[in-house]
C-alpha positions as CSV (number, residue, x, y, z in Angstrom):
1,M,5.1,-14.9,17.8
2,R,6.7,-11.2,17.9
3,R,8.2,-12.0,21.3
4,I,9.8,-15.0,20.1
5,I,11.2,-13.3,17.1
6,A,12.6,-10.4,19.3
7,A,14.1,-12.8,21.6
8,G,15.7,-14.8,18.9
9,S,17.2,-11.6,17.5
10,A,18.5,-10.4,20.7
11,V,20.3,-13.8,21.3
12,L,21.8,-13.6,17.9
13,L,23.2,-9.5,18.8
14,L,24.4,-11.1,22.0
15,V,26.2,-14.1,20.4
16,G,27.6,-11.9,17.6
17,C,29.1,-9.4,20.3
18,A,30.6,-12.5,22.0
19,H,33.1,-13.1,19.5
20,K,36.6,-11.6,20.6
21,D,39.0,-10.5,17.9
22,P,41.9,-13.2,18.6
23,F,44.5,-10.4,18.2
24,E,43.0,-8.3,20.8
25,D,45.6,-8.3,23.9
26,L,48.1,-10.4,22.7
27,A,49.8,-11.7,25.8
28,D,52.9,-13.5,26.2
29,G,52.7,-17.3,26.2
30,A,50.9,-20.0,24.4
31,C,48.6,-19.1,21.7
32,T,44.5,-19.2,22.7
33,S,42.8,-21.6,20.5
34,A,41.1,-18.9,18.6
35,L,44.5,-17.1,17.8
36,A,46.1,-20.7,16.8
37,G,43.1,-21.4,14.4
38,V,43.6,-18.2,12.7
39,V,47.4,-18.3,12.6
40,N,47.1,-22.0,11.2
41,N,44.7,-21.0,8.5
42,H,46.9,-17.9,7.6
43,I,50.0,-20.1,7.3
44,S,47.9,-23.0,5.4
45,G,46.6,-20.2,2.9
46,Q,50.2,-19.4,2.2
47,I,51.7,-22.9,2.0
48,D,48.6,-24.2,-0.2
49,A,49.3,-21.0,-2.7
50,L,52.9,-22.0,-2.8
51,A,52.2,-25.5,-3.6
52,D,49.9,-24.1,-6.4
53,K,52.7,-21.6,-7.4
54,D,50.2,-18.6,-6.8
55,W,53.0,-16.3,-6.3
56,D,50.6,-13.3,-5.7
57,L,48.6,-15.0,-3.3
58,A,51.4,-16.3,-1.3
59,Y,53.0,-13.1,-1.2
60,S,49.9,-11.5,0.0
61,F,50.1,-13.5,3.3
62,A,53.4,-11.6,4.0
63,S,53.4,-8.9,6.5
64,D,53.6,-5.2,5.0
65,N,56.9,-4.9,6.9
66,F,58.2,-8.0,4.7
67,Q,56.6,-6.7,1.6
68,S,58.3,-3.2,2.2
69,G,61.3,-4.8,2.3
70,V,61.1,-7.9,-0.3
71,S,60.0,-7.7,-3.7
72,I,57.6,-10.5,-5.0
73,E,60.3,-11.4,-7.7
74,N,62.8,-11.6,-4.8
75,F,60.2,-13.6,-2.7
76,T,59.6,-15.9,-5.5
77,F,63.4,-16.5,-5.9
78,I,63.7,-17.2,-2.1
79,I,61.1,-19.7,-2.0
80,N,62.3,-21.5,-5.1
81,E,65.9,-21.6,-3.8
82,Q,65.7,-21.7,0.0
83,Y,62.0,-23.6,0.6
84,P,61.1,-25.8,-2.3
85,M,59.7,-28.1,0.3
86,L,57.0,-25.7,1.0
87,I,56.0,-25.7,-3.0
88,E,56.6,-29.8,-3.1
89,N,55.2,-30.4,0.2
90,K,52.9,-33.9,1.0
91,G,51.5,-32.2,3.9
92,Y,52.0,-30.5,7.0
93,E,51.3,-30.1,10.7
94,F,50.9,-27.5,13.1
95,N,52.7,-27.8,16.7
96,E,53.4,-25.3,19.4
97,C,52.1,-21.8,18.9
98,N,53.3,-19.0,21.3
99,V,53.3,-15.1,21.7
100,A,56.2,-13.0,22.9
101,D,56.9,-9.2,22.7
102,S,53.6,-9.1,20.2
103,T,55.4,-11.7,17.9
104,I,53.7,-15.0,17.3
105,T,55.6,-18.0,16.6
106,Q,54.3,-21.1,15.2
107,E,56.0,-24.4,14.8
108,V,54.9,-26.3,11.7
109,D,56.5,-29.9,10.5
110,V,56.3,-30.1,6.5
111,T,56.6,-33.3,4.8
112,S,58.3,-33.1,1.4
113,G,59.8,-36.1,-0.4
114,E,61.2,-38.7,2.4
115,Q,62.2,-35.8,4.8
116,V,60.2,-33.9,7.5
117,F,61.2,-30.0,7.6
118,S,60.4,-28.5,11.0
119,L,59.9,-24.8,10.5
120,T,59.2,-21.6,12.9
121,Y,57.0,-19.0,11.5
122,S,57.3,-15.5,13.0
123,L,54.2,-13.5,12.4
124,T,53.0,-10.0,13.4
125,V,49.8,-8.0,13.6
126,N,49.2,-4.6,12.1
127,D,45.8,-2.9,12.4
128,S,44.3,-6.5,12.9
129,T,46.0,-8.1,9.9
130,L,48.1,-11.1,10.2
131,G,51.4,-11.3,8.3
132,V,54.2,-13.6,7.9
133,E,57.5,-12.1,8.7
134,S,59.6,-14.9,8.5
135,A,59.8,-18.9,8.4
136,V,63.2,-20.6,9.4
137,I,63.9,-24.0,9.0
138,T,64.9,-25.4,12.3
139,K,65.4,-29.1,11.6
140,V,65.4,-31.6,8.8
141,A,64.7,-35.3,9.7
142,S,64.2,-38.2,7.2
143,Q,61.0,-40.2,7.5
144,V,61.1,-43.7,8.8
145,A,59.1,-46.3,7.0
146,V,56.9,-48.4,9.4
């Protein structure tokens, strides 16, 4: 019985060691599935916080670099004025995720009202912490009822 417990413990230790940091060795090109999952969760957290108007939480998803240059008051103003679709979103979908020069870009389609907004998020990693640097609206399309 002790051998089974010891063997089970060894397997758990080996499995625990097998998990790789998704930010380790960011290589240019398409995101790995592990990296895309972490990025999607991060952006989802920010969009969901914005929809709840939880400004402090939404701001916490921004990179240290962004936060050092933009106060939470200015962040709130920018979101309200330029990104109301994030606050009023009816859903969002993740598309391409890529890495170039240690910057991660994630394409996101956000549905708000009768329109779909395509945004490109730029994120960076600082001390294994992911942060949103920017989001740029790249396209706006009207939804067509089917």
